[in-house]
PDB file as gemmi writes it, atoms N, CA and C in Angstrom:
CRYST1    1.000    1.000    1.000  90.00  90.00  90.00 P 1                      
ATOM      1  N   UNK A   1     122.136 176.813  82.446  1.00  0.00           N  
ATOM      2  CA  UNK A   1     120.968 177.118  81.642  1.00  0.00           C  
ATOM      3  C   UNK A   1     121.227 176.708  80.202  1.00  0.00           C  
ATOM      4  N   UNK A   2     120.297 176.055  79.630  1.00  0.00           N  
ATOM      5  CA  UNK A   2     120.457 175.669  78.229  1.00  0.00           C  
ATOM      6  C   UNK A   2     120.119 176.859  77.336  1.00  0.00           C  
ATOM      7  N   UNK A   3     120.321 176.683  76.063  1.00  0.00           N  
ATOM      8  CA  UNK A   3     120.045 177.750  75.109  1.00  0.00           C  
ATOM      9  C   UNK A   3     118.575 178.129  75.124  1.00  0.00           C  
ATOM     10  N   UNK A   4     117.695 177.130  75.260  1.00  0.00           N  
ATOM     11  CA  UNK A   4     116.264 177.423  75.312  1.00  0.00           C  
ATOM     12  C   UNK A   4     115.919 178.239  76.556  1.00  0.00           C  
ATOM     13  N   UNK A   5     116.553 177.907  77.662  1.00  0.00           N  
ATOM     14  CA  UNK A   5     116.311 178.645  78.900  1.00  0.00           C  
ATOM     15  C   UNK A   5     116.755 180.093  78.796  1.00  0.00           C  
ATOM     16  N   UNK A   6     117.898 180.302  78.157  1.00  0.00           N  
ATOM     17  CA  UNK A   6     118.401 181.668  77.982  1.00  0.00           C  
ATOM     18  C   UNK A   6     117.466 182.459  77.066  1.00  0.00           C  
ATOM     19  N   UNK A   7     117.017 181.823  76.005  1.00  0.00           N  
ATOM     20  CA  UNK A   7     116.086 182.489  75.090  1.00  0.00           C  
ATOM     21  C   UNK A   7     114.788 182.852  75.783  1.00  0.00           C  
ATOM     22  N   UNK A   8     114.278 181.921  76.595  1.00  0.00           N  
ATOM     23  CA  UNK A   8     113.048 182.189  77.335  1.00  0.00           C  
ATOM     24  C   UNK A   8     113.252 183.339  78.317  1.00  0.00           C  
ATOM     25  N   UNK A   9     114.384 183.315  79.010  1.00  0.00           N  
ATOM     26  CA  UNK A   9     114.688 184.388  79.957  1.00  0.00           C  
ATOM     27  C   UNK A   9     114.766 185.739  79.246  1.00  0.00           C  
ATOM     28  N   UNK A  10     115.433 185.769  78.089  1.00  0.00           N  
ATOM     29  CA  UNK A  10     115.539 187.019  77.339  1.00  0.00           C  
ATOM     30  C   UNK A  10     114.177 187.505  76.862  1.00  0.00           C  
ATOM     31  N   UNK A  11     113.326 186.585  76.432  1.00  0.00           N  
ATOM     32  CA  UNK A  11     111.981 186.973  76.004  1.00  0.00           C  
ATOM     33  C   UNK A  11     111.188 187.559  77.162  1.00  0.00           C  
ATOM     34  N   UNK A  12     111.239 186.894  78.311  1.00  0.00           N  
ATOM     35  CA  UNK A  12     110.506 187.392  79.476  1.00  0.00           C  
ATOM     36  C   UNK A  12     111.052 188.742  79.941  1.00  0.00           C  
ATOM     37  N   UNK A  13     112.367 188.882  79.935  1.00  0.00           N  
ATOM     38  CA  UNK A  13     112.972 190.148  80.356  1.00  0.00           C  
ATOM     39  C   UNK A  13     112.588 191.277  79.404  1.00  0.00           C  
ATOM     40  N   UNK A  14     112.616 191.005  78.110  1.00  0.00           N  
ATOM     41  CA  UNK A  14     112.249 192.054  77.151  1.00  0.00           C  
ATOM     42  C   UNK A  14     110.765 192.393  77.262  1.00  0.00           C  
ATOM     43  N   UNK A  15     109.924 191.385  77.520  1.00  0.00           N  
ATOM     44  CA  UNK A  15     108.500 191.647  77.724  1.00  0.00           C  
ATOM     45  C   UNK A  15     108.294 192.541  78.939  1.00  0.00           C  
ATOM     46  N   UNK A  16     108.987 192.227  80.042  1.00  0.00           N  
ATOM     47  CA  UNK A  16     108.835 193.013  81.270  1.00  0.00           C  
ATOM     48  C   UNK A  16     109.302 194.450  81.052  1.00  0.00           C  
ATOM     49  N   UNK A  17     110.453 194.614  80.402  1.00  0.00           N  
ATOM     50  CA  UNK A  17     110.953 195.968  80.148  1.00  0.00           C  
ATOM     51  C   UNK A  17     110.005 196.755  79.247  1.00  0.00           C  
ATOM     52  N   UNK A  18     109.501 196.102  78.215  1.00  0.00           N  
ATOM     53  CA  UNK A  18     108.560 196.762  77.311  1.00  0.00           C  
ATOM     54  C   UNK A  18     107.292 197.153  78.049  1.00  0.00           C  
ATOM     55  N   UNK A  19     106.784 196.253  78.880  1.00  0.00           N  
ATOM     56  CA  UNK A  19     105.568 196.520  79.641  1.00  0.00           C  
ATOM     57  C   UNK A  19     105.753 197.728  80.554  1.00  0.00           C  
ATOM     58  N   UNK A  20     106.853 197.753  81.315  1.00  0.00           N  
ATOM     59  CA  UNK A  20     107.068 198.858  82.250  1.00  0.00           C  
ATOM     60  C   UNK A  20     107.341 200.174  81.526  1.00  0.00           C  
ATOM     61  N   UNK A  21     108.041 200.115  80.406  1.00  0.00           N  
ATOM     62  CA  UNK A  21     108.284 201.326  79.629  1.00  0.00           C  
ATOM     63  C   UNK A  21     106.971 201.884  79.077  1.00  0.00           C  
ATOM     64  N   UNK A  22     106.123 201.003  78.539  1.00  0.00           N  
ATOM     65  CA  UNK A  22     104.835 201.446  78.002  1.00  0.00           C  
ATOM     66  C   UNK A  22     103.950 202.006  79.115  1.00  0.00           C  
ATOM     67  N   UNK A  23     104.002 201.391  80.269  1.00  0.00           N  
ATOM     68  CA  UNK A  23     103.203 201.865  81.402  1.00  0.00           C  
ATOM     69  C   UNK A  23     103.665 203.257  81.841  1.00  0.00           C  
ATOM     70  N   UNK A  24     104.978 203.446  81.906  1.00  0.00           N  
ATOM     71  CA  UNK A  24     105.532 204.745  82.285  1.00  0.00           C  
ATOM     72  C   UNK A  24     105.152 205.811  81.254  1.00  0.00           C  
ATOM     73  N   UNK A  25     105.253 205.456  79.988  1.00  0.00           N  
ATOM     74  CA  UNK A  25     104.895 206.381  78.925  1.00  0.00           C  
ATOM     75  C   UNK A  25     103.410 206.733  78.991  1.00  0.00           C  
ATOM     76  N   UNK A  26     102.563 205.742  79.237  1.00  0.00           N  
ATOM     77  CA  UNK A  26     101.129 205.982  79.360  1.00  0.00           C  
ATOM     78  C   UNK A  26     100.798 206.914  80.510  1.00  0.00           C  
ATOM     79  N   UNK A  27     101.465 206.729  81.635  1.00  0.00           N  
ATOM     80  CA  UNK A  27     101.222 207.609  82.786  1.00  0.00           C  
ATOM     81  C   UNK A  27     101.640 209.041  82.472  1.00  0.00           C  
ATOM     82  N   UNK A  28     102.762 209.173  81.773  1.00  0.00           N  
ATOM     83  CA  UNK A  28     103.233 210.517  81.425  1.00  0.00           C  
ATOM     84  C   UNK A  28     102.253 211.203  80.475  1.00  0.00           C  
ATOM     85  N   UNK A  29     101.758 210.465  79.482  1.00  0.00           N  
ATOM     86  CA  UNK A  29     100.797 211.044  78.544  1.00  0.00           C  
ATOM     87  C   UNK A  29      99.491 211.404  79.243  1.00  0.00           C  
ATOM     88  N   UNK A  30      99.061 210.555  80.167  1.00  0.00           N  
ATOM     89  CA  UNK A  30      97.837 210.837  80.918  1.00  0.00           C  
ATOM     90  C   UNK A  30      98.001 212.099  81.761  1.00  0.00           C  
ATOM     91  N   UNK A  31      99.152 212.252  82.398  1.00  0.00           N  
ATOM     92  CA  UNK A  31      99.409 213.446  83.211  1.00  0.00           C  
ATOM     93  C   UNK A  31      99.414 214.698  82.332  1.00  0.00           C  
ATOM     94  N   UNK A  32      99.987 214.576  81.141  1.00  0.00           N  
ATOM     95  CA  UNK A  32     100.015 215.725  80.232  1.00  0.00           C  
ATOM     96  C   UNK A  32      98.603 216.107  79.791  1.00  0.00           C  
ATOM     97  N   UNK A  33      97.779 215.093  79.482  1.00  0.00           N  
ATOM     98  CA  UNK A  33      96.393 215.379  79.095  1.00  0.00           C  
ATOM     99  C   UNK A  33      95.629 216.034  80.237  1.00  0.00           C  
ATOM    100  N   UNK A  34      95.823 215.535  81.457  1.00  0.00           N  
ATOM    101  CA  UNK A  34      95.148 216.117  82.621  1.00  0.00           C  
ATOM    102  C   UNK A  34      95.571 217.570  82.833  1.00  0.00           C  
ATOM    103  N   UNK A  35      96.855 217.853  82.668  1.00  0.00           N  
ATOM    104  CA  UNK A  35      97.340 219.224  82.836  1.00  0.00           C  
ATOM    105  C   UNK A  35      96.729 220.137  81.776  1.00  0.00           C  
ATOM    106  N   UNK A  36      96.653 219.653  80.549  1.00  0.00           N  
ATOM    107  CA  UNK A  36      96.055 220.451  79.471  1.00  0.00           C  
ATOM    108  C   UNK A  36      94.573 220.689  79.739  1.00  0.00           C  
ATOM    109  N   UNK A  37      93.887 219.658  80.228  1.00  0.00           N  
ATOM    110  CA  UNK A  37      92.466 219.794  80.552  1.00  0.00           C  
ATOM    111  C   UNK A  37      92.260 220.813  81.678  1.00  0.00           C  
ATOM    112  N   UNK A  38      93.133 220.798  82.675  1.00  0.00           N  
ATOM    113  CA  UNK A  38      93.029 221.753  83.782  1.00  0.00           C  
ATOM    114  C   UNK A  38      93.272 223.182  83.289  1.00  0.00           C  
ATOM    115  N   UNK A  39      94.261 223.347  82.402  1.00  0.00           N  
ATOM    116  CA  UNK A  39      94.522 224.681  81.838  1.00  0.00           C  
ATOM    117  C   UNK A  39      93.328 225.182  81.047  1.00  0.00           C  
ATOM    118  N   UNK A  40      92.729 224.294  80.260  1.00  0.00           N  
ATOM    119  CA  UNK A  40      91.573 224.677  79.450  1.00  0.00           C  
ATOM    120  C   UNK A  40      90.405 225.068  80.344  1.00  0.00           C  
ATOM    121  N   UNK A  41      90.186 224.322  81.423  1.00  0.00           N  
ATOM    122  CA  UNK A  41      89.105 224.651  82.356  1.00  0.00           C  
ATOM    123  C   UNK A  41      89.350 226.017  82.990  1.00  0.00           C  
ATOM    124  N   UNK A  42      90.601 226.304  83.309  1.00  0.00           N  
ATOM    125  CA  UNK A  42      90.935 227.609  83.895  1.00  0.00           C  
ATOM    126  C   UNK A  42      90.674 228.732  82.896  1.00  0.00           C  
ATOM    127  N   UNK A  43      91.039 228.509  81.632  1.00  0.00           N  
ATOM    128  CA  UNK A  43      90.780 229.525  80.600  1.00  0.00           C  
ATOM    129  C   UNK A  43      89.284 229.730  80.404  1.00  0.00           C  
ATOM    130  N   UNK A  44      88.516 228.640  80.405  1.00  0.00           N  
ATOM    131  CA  UNK A  44      87.066 228.758  80.250  1.00  0.00           C  
ATOM    132  C   UNK A  44      86.453 229.536  81.403  1.00  0.00           C  
ATOM    133  N   UNK A  45      86.923 229.269  82.610  1.00  0.00           N  
ATOM    134  CA  UNK A  45      86.416 229.978  83.778  1.00  0.00           C  
ATOM    135  C   UNK A  45      86.751 231.464  83.694  1.00  0.00           C  
ATOM    136  N   UNK A  46      87.951 231.793  83.256  1.00  0.00           N  
ATOM    137  CA  UNK A  46      88.336 233.203  83.101  1.00  0.00           C  
ATOM    138  C   UNK A  46      87.467 233.874  82.047  1.00  0.00           C  
ATOM    139  N   UNK A  47      87.188 233.179  80.955  1.00  0.00           N  
ATOM    140  CA  UNK A  47      86.336 233.734  79.898  1.00  0.00           C  
ATOM    141  C   UNK A  47      84.930 233.986  80.431  1.00  0.00           C  
ATOM    142  N   UNK A  48      84.399 233.034  81.193  1.00  0.00           N  
ATOM    143  CA  UNK A  48      83.058 233.201  81.758  1.00  0.00           C  
ATOM    144  C   UNK A  48      83.010 234.392  82.705  1.00  0.00           C  
ATOM    145  N   UNK A  49      84.026 234.531  83.544  1.00  0.00           N  
ATOM    146  CA  UNK A  49      84.007 235.639  84.498  1.00  0.00           C  
ATOM    147  C   UNK A  49      84.122 236.977  83.772  1.00  0.00           C  
ATOM    148  N   UNK A  50      84.888 237.027  82.673  1.00  0.00           N  
ATOM    149  CA  UNK A  50      84.949 238.265  81.883  1.00  0.00           C  
ATOM    150  C   UNK A  50      83.584 238.581  81.295  1.00  0.00           C  
ATOM    151  N   UNK A  51      82.901 237.560  80.791  1.00  0.00           N  
ATOM    152  CA  UNK A  51      81.575 237.777  80.216  1.00  0.00           C  
ATOM    153  C   UNK A  51      80.605 238.279  81.275  1.00  0.00           C  
ATOM    154  N   UNK A  52      80.688 237.723  82.480  1.00  0.00           N  
ATOM    155  CA  UNK A  52      79.799 238.150  83.560  1.00  0.00           C  
ATOM    156  C   UNK A  52      80.087 239.601  83.934  1.00  0.00           C  
ATOM    157  N   UNK A  53      81.362 239.964  84.024  1.00  0.00           N  
ATOM    158  CA  UNK A  53      81.712 241.356  84.363  1.00  0.00           C  
ATOM    159  C   UNK A  53      81.234 242.319  83.286  1.00  0.00           C  
ATOM    160  N   UNK A  54      81.405 241.942  82.023  1.00  0.00           N  
ATOM    161  CA  UNK A  54      80.943 242.809  80.927  1.00  0.00           C  
ATOM    162  C   UNK A  54      79.430 242.974  80.956  1.00  0.00           C  
ATOM    163  N   UNK A  55      78.723 241.871  81.186  1.00  0.00           N  
ATOM    164  CA  UNK A  55      77.260 241.944  81.238  1.00  0.00           C  
ATOM    165  C   UNK A  55      76.814 242.827  82.400  1.00  0.00           C  
ATOM    166  N   UNK A  56      77.470 242.713  83.534  1.00  0.00           N  
ATOM    167  CA  UNK A  56      77.115 243.539  84.691  1.00  0.00           C  
ATOM    168  C   UNK A  56      77.382 245.009  84.394  1.00  0.00           C  
ATOM    169  N   UNK A  57      78.479 245.283  83.692  1.00  0.00           N  
ATOM    170  CA  UNK A  57      78.793 246.668  83.359  1.00  0.00           C  
ATOM    171  C   UNK A  57      77.781 247.235  82.367  1.00  0.00           C  
ATOM    172  N   UNK A  58      77.381 246.433  81.375  1.00  0.00           N  
ATOM    173  CA  UNK A  58      76.366 246.893  80.416  1.00  0.00           C  
ATOM    174  C   UNK A  58      75.051 247.164  81.123  1.00  0.00           C  
ATOM    175  N   UNK A  59      74.699 246.284  82.042  1.00  0.00           N  
ATOM    176  CA  UNK A  59      73.450 246.443  82.786  1.00  0.00           C  
ATOM    177  C   UNK A  59      73.507 247.718  83.633  1.00  0.00           C  
ATOM    178  N   UNK A  60      74.657 247.976  84.195  1.00  0.00           N  
ATOM    179  CA  UNK A  60      74.846 249.149  85.040  1.00  0.00           C  
ATOM    180  C   UNK A  60      74.752 250.433  84.209  1.00  0.00           C  
ATOM    181  N   UNK A  61      75.272 250.399  82.971  1.00  0.00           N  
ATOM    182  CA  UNK A  61      75.268 251.582  82.113  1.00  0.00           C  
ATOM    183  C   UNK A  61      73.872 251.898  81.589  1.00  0.00           C  
ATOM    184  N   UNK A  62      73.027 250.903  81.415  1.00  0.00           N  
ATOM    185  CA  UNK A  62      71.695 251.175  80.850  1.00  0.00           C  
ATOM    186  C   UNK A  62      70.651 251.421  81.895  1.00  0.00           C  
TER     187      UNK A  62                                                      
END                                                                             
């Protein structure tokens, strides 16, 4: 391999490594966002059910 060939190989290898690293990082960030969104939805649902129970209790008392 000539010097140009080695340089080209190194460029392609670094591009591939960078691409796969960025892809892995993106997937991890996406999974974290999805988990946070699921937690938030669960908290919202719990808040709604508390509001419904309180409203039912107020209705029952009056």
